[in-house]
N, C-alpha and C positions, 0 to 999 in steps of 0.2 A: 449609637449607630453603627462605631468598628464594632463592635460585638457582633449586631447583627449580622454586617459585612462579611466577617468573617468564617459566620455559621451558613451563609449564603452560600460563599466559596467554597466552603469544604464539604457542602454537601453533594449529593450523589450528581449523576449526568442533569445540567440543568435542558429546562426545554428547548432553549435555541440552539444547543447541541444535537439535541434528537430530532429537532426538524432539518438542521443539517446532513444527518445520517442517512436522511431518507431521499434526499434530494443528490446526496452525494453520486457521481458515476465517473466512468473511467478516462482517462485522460486520452483523448484522439493522438495519432503517433506525430498529427503534423499540427497539434497546437503547441502553443507556446506553455509551458508550465508556470501556473501563477503561484506565488508563493508567500507566506508569512512569518514573519520573522517575532518568535517569544522570549524576550528577553535582549535588549537590547544594549548589552556590554560591549567590551572590546572584541570577546570572541564573537558574537551574536553579529556585528557588524562584519569582521572579516569571513564569516560566515556565508553573508549573504555576498558579499563583495566576488567571492570566490562563483556562487551560484549564480548569481546574473552574468559574469564572464563565460561562463557555458550555457547560456542562454537560456535562465529564467527570468521570471518578470515578477519583483515585490511589489504587492499591493497593500499590505498591511502589516503594522508592526503591533508591538503590547510591551509596555515598560511601565513598572511602578515607577520610575522617575520621569516628570514629565521634561525635562532638561533633555533627556535622550529621544522622547518623542519628538521634542523641536530640534531637534540634529539628525534625525532620522528623516525629516518634511526638508530640511536643507540639503540633505546629501541625496535624497532620493524623488524629491517633488511636492510640491505643497498639496496635491491632490492624494497623498497618499493617507491611506486612513491610519489613525491611529487610536491608543485605547490604551488603559491602565487594568481592562480585564479581559483576560486572554479568552473568554468564552465568547466574546462578541466576535474577537476573528473566527474561531471555529463558526461560529453561526453562519460565516456567509459562504453562500453558494459559488463564488467564483474564485476560491482559494482549492489549489489541489493539494498543497502539501505544507506542512510546517517545520520549520525550524525551531529547534527547542533551545536555547540557551541562558537559559535558569539559571540560578544557583543551584546546587544538587538535590537540595529537599521538594524541590517543584518536578524533577525530572518523571519521577514513577507517574504522578498525577494526572501532568498535563498531557504525558506520552498516552495513558489511556485513554483520557476524555479525544484526545486528537483522532486516535484509531478508530476511537467508537462514532466519531464524528463523520468518518470517511474519510479522513483525510491521510496522505504520505507523510512520512514523520524520518525528519534528520535528527535525532537526540544526541547533544555533546554528551562525551565522556565524562563521567563516570556513569553506564546507565540508570543505575539508581545508587541511591544514597544510604539504605539499609539491606540488610540482606535476604528481610521478608517482604521487598518490593519486588523482586528480581521474576519470581512466576507470574506476578498480576502484568507485565510487561509483556513477558512471553506468551502466555494465555490470549491479552488483547490484541497484539500482533497476529498472531494465527488465525483469531477469528475475525479480524477485519477483513483478511486476505490484501492489506495494502501494503505498501513495501515500510520496512522500517531499518534503517540503518545507525549505527553508531559513530558519533563523529571523533574517531580512531584515525587519523589518515592513513598511518603507517600500513594498513592492509589493502591499501590502493595503490600504495609506492610501487614504484618500477623496481626502485632499491631492495627491495623486499620481495618483490616476485623474483627477481635474480638469486638471492640468498637461498629463497626455498626453494629453487631448483637445483641450485648448487647441493644443497644438503639431500635432497630426495635423491640425488646422483651418486652418491656418497664420498661428495668432495673431500668430506674430512674423516672419512670413517666412520664405526660407532660412535655416538654422541654420548659423553659422561658428564659433562658439566656445561653450565651456561652460567656465564658472568655479564652485569646490565649495569650501565649506572646512569644517572642526571645530576650533576653538578651545577650548581650557579652561587653568584656570589655578589648579585648586586640587588638594589633595594624591588626595583620594580619584577624581577623576576622571584625575589621572596614575598610578592603578592605587597606591597606595600602601594597600592593605585593609590590616585589622586582623587579628595573628597571634594568636589564641588562648592564653592561659598555662597550658592542659592540651596541647597540641602536644608530642608525644613518639615516642617510637617503639613504645611501647605501645599511644597512640590513632588512629597515623596506619599504615598500609598501604604505607609507603613504596615497597617495590619495585613495588607494583603502580601506584603512582602514576608512576612511573619508566616503564614501559610498555618502549617502542623506545628511548627517552631515553638517550643515555649514564648510565652508573652511576655514580654519587656520592655521597660520604656525606650521611646524612641531617641536612637543613636547610631547618626549615620554611617559612622565608621564600619558597623557593622553589616552594611549592606555595602558598600563598596567596597570593602575587604572582606568580605563574604567567607572566602576559601580559609580565611585564620581562625573559624569558629566551627566547633563540631556541630552546632545546631543546624547550621546550614551548607555547610562541606562535609569534604571526604580526607582533607588533609594533604600530605603529600602524596599518600597512599593513592589517593582517588584521582588528585590531579596528573602526578606521572608516573606512579608505579604501573597503573591501568594501562598507561602508552607501553611500558615495556613487557606488560601482559600479552597486550593484544599484537604487539611485533612478534613476541617469540612465540606466540601459541600461532600466528598464520605461517610463521617459516618452518615450525617444527610438525603443524599439526597435533600438538597435546591439546587436550581440553580441559587441564588444569591440575593443580599439585595434591596430594594426598593429604600433606603435611606442611602448616606452616608456622612459622615462629619470627616473630621481628621485635627489635628492641631501637633506640634511640635517647632522642631526646631535644629540649628547646636549649639549643647553646648559645646562640647568639639574636635572635630578631625577639627579644622581650618586649615585647610592645602592647600584649594585652592577650594576645592567641592563646589559645588554648590548644593547639597542635604542635607538634615536633617540627624542627626545623631540620631535623639530622634523622634519618631512619634506614634500617639497615633489616632486610627481611632475608629467610633461608626458606627452601619450599623445595621439597621430596615429591619426585615426577614417577608414576609405576610407571611399567613396562605397558604398552600397548603394540597393536600391529603396525602404529606408522611410525615409533621411537622405542628405544632401549630406556631403561629404568634410570634417571637422571638426577641432578641435583641443581638449583637455580639461584643466583646469590642477588639480590637486588640492593642498590644503594642510593639515596638522595640524598644530597648535603648542599645547604644553602648559605654556605659559609666558608665554600673551598678555596677559596682566594686566587682563583688560576682562571676566571672568566664563566662561560658555562658550555658545557659540555655532555654530548650523552651518547650511549652506545651500547654494542653486545661484542663480546667475545664467545663465540660456541666452541668448545674445548672436545676434539675428537680424538680417536686412538689414531688417524694418519694424517691429523692436520687442525689447523686452528682457521674458522673463518670470524672476522670480523666484519660490524655492522654498524657504520655510520652515516657520512655523508655518500658513500659507496660500498662497495665489497671488496675486502682482498681475504684470499685463501691463502693459507701459506702451509706448505705440503710438507709431512713430517711423517715420511712413512713407520709403520711397525716395524720393529727391528725382528728379524727373522733368527736369530739366534739373542738367548737370553745375557752370554757374559759370564763370567765366573771371576771370583776372589777368591785365589787357592794361596795367597804367598806367605801365609801365615801355619799352612799345614806342612808335615813333613813330606820330605821330598818321594819318597816312596807313595804317600798318601796323595800327592798330588798327580804322580804316573798314573796310578789309579784312576783316580776322577776324570782326567783327559780321555783317558780309555774309553769310560763309560761316555764321557760327553760328545767324542765325537761318533760312539756309538749311537746317539742319541741325533747328534745333529754332526752327520758327516761335511766336511768342506764340500763345498758345490765349485764346480769351474766357471768363470763368468761368463754371461751370454747374453747377448740383446733380450732377453726375455727378463734377464733378472737385474735390469736396469729399472730403478722404480723414479717417479715423479719429483721432484727436489724445485724448492723455491718459491716464486710469489707469483700470483695471479690475481690482478686488480681490476675493478670494472666501477667506472663513472657515470652516473647519470650527466645528461647534456646541463650545457651550463644552464640557469636558469630554470632547472626543472621545477615544479610544483607539487608537490604531491597533495596538499590542501585541495588545490583548482582539482587535481585527478579522481578526489573523494566525491567531490561535488557531483563531478561530471559521471562518476559511474553512478551516484543516486538517482538524477535524470534520467541517465538512459535507463534503468530499471522500472522507472516509473513509467518510462515511453512501452517500454517492449513488455511490460508486466513480468520480468525476470527477477528471480531470487538476488541478493547481494549477500558476501562471503560476511560482511560484520552487520548478521542481523541480530535478531534481539538474545537469542541463544547465545551467540558467538560473545555478545556485550555482556552479558549476565557470566559466562566463563572466564569475563576479563576481570570484568568487575567482584565479583564473588572473592577471587583470594585478595584481592586490592582491600578491601572490605575487611578480612579475616587477617590483614595485615596489622589494621586499626585494631580491631578486639584484641589482638594478642598481645599489641603494646600497649593498650588500656589496661588490661587485666592480667599483663604478665601470667601470660600460658601457651603453652603450643596448642593449636588447634587443629583439628583433624577435619579434611573436609571428603567427600564423594564428590569426585567431579561427573558424573555421571547423572546422577540424580540433582547436582547442585546443591547439597544440604551441610549443614554442619551436623558432625556427628558428636554423641554425646550429650 
């Protein structure tokens, strides 16, 4: 029965989905948007809370673990429709949009099915697990005409909007380097999630969880700590690098690197995981009409010993902009003269050098126009600001107004692609070349 069910699950669009597609219609502006959650883990439940807070109504939940279905009813009402099979959710005519918060290896398949069923989609990052998945989702989103938004909330953050505004007006001059990091040193941050004591083949649809992944015997740690395994997740690159790519692309207008190299290792969390807990990435971005050529360095470290922190440093010719909880611009005007080092020259040579130097850089009389800004500008969001809430608000408003979102499938893949290339570079120990326009691996 398990083999048969798996074959059915992985087959093409099912009849119930086709029926839902025929009956799908546009949400009226004055109707409450009805959503379903597919994948009721910690992130999925957090997504639902923010969606409901912005005016949606949860009507259905799908998950492979019965305990999460029971918990969903406890949280959101006994009349909530629950199922292990996400296709039953897509077949419902009363559902306008779905939130996909499953393990990464299911993102592409469920996104394509949901769009084909006429549902709007909010898909957690990374948008896809494999490079070969990306174009399928982009094509499905375009064909459906529905709103598709990836769940990396920095793209909707007022903090990142302020950073984008400052960058575009030239607050730091010409960009040449971006540094970004995300450090953690606690077990939960390193994906050591709790395993319920009732986890068993009776309470978990193991075959459905595996999906396209290799068939292995029941082992609940692989479900509840799925980020630790390449079969289901995308490691630190897909979990955290992709956030950094999304935020940086939004601020700068960049669409992706031309070259990728990553290294790192499994240093501390030797708990059976097969992905690194330290990863460093280097990326070359070519010149475009939105930005000069620049380099990006990324770091994720799960054993830093100093709590959790993440942020950016945008280093330009005339200043540095940092982005974390707020935005700070440190003014560092470009020197008008290069200076000189002539102390080791003979005196006559020094005099000749100074003569030529002053011809090229004549002394200027100070005036008001010659005064350049220095110091620091700092911008903080209001107390209690929540960009996760804003991201769901943007999604729901886009559905009502039938207008595009920034973090659509193309944007999502242009962030996921370099993250997945980081894994490819790390595991194959090689430099990867990428075409950010076509979103394809070279060579």
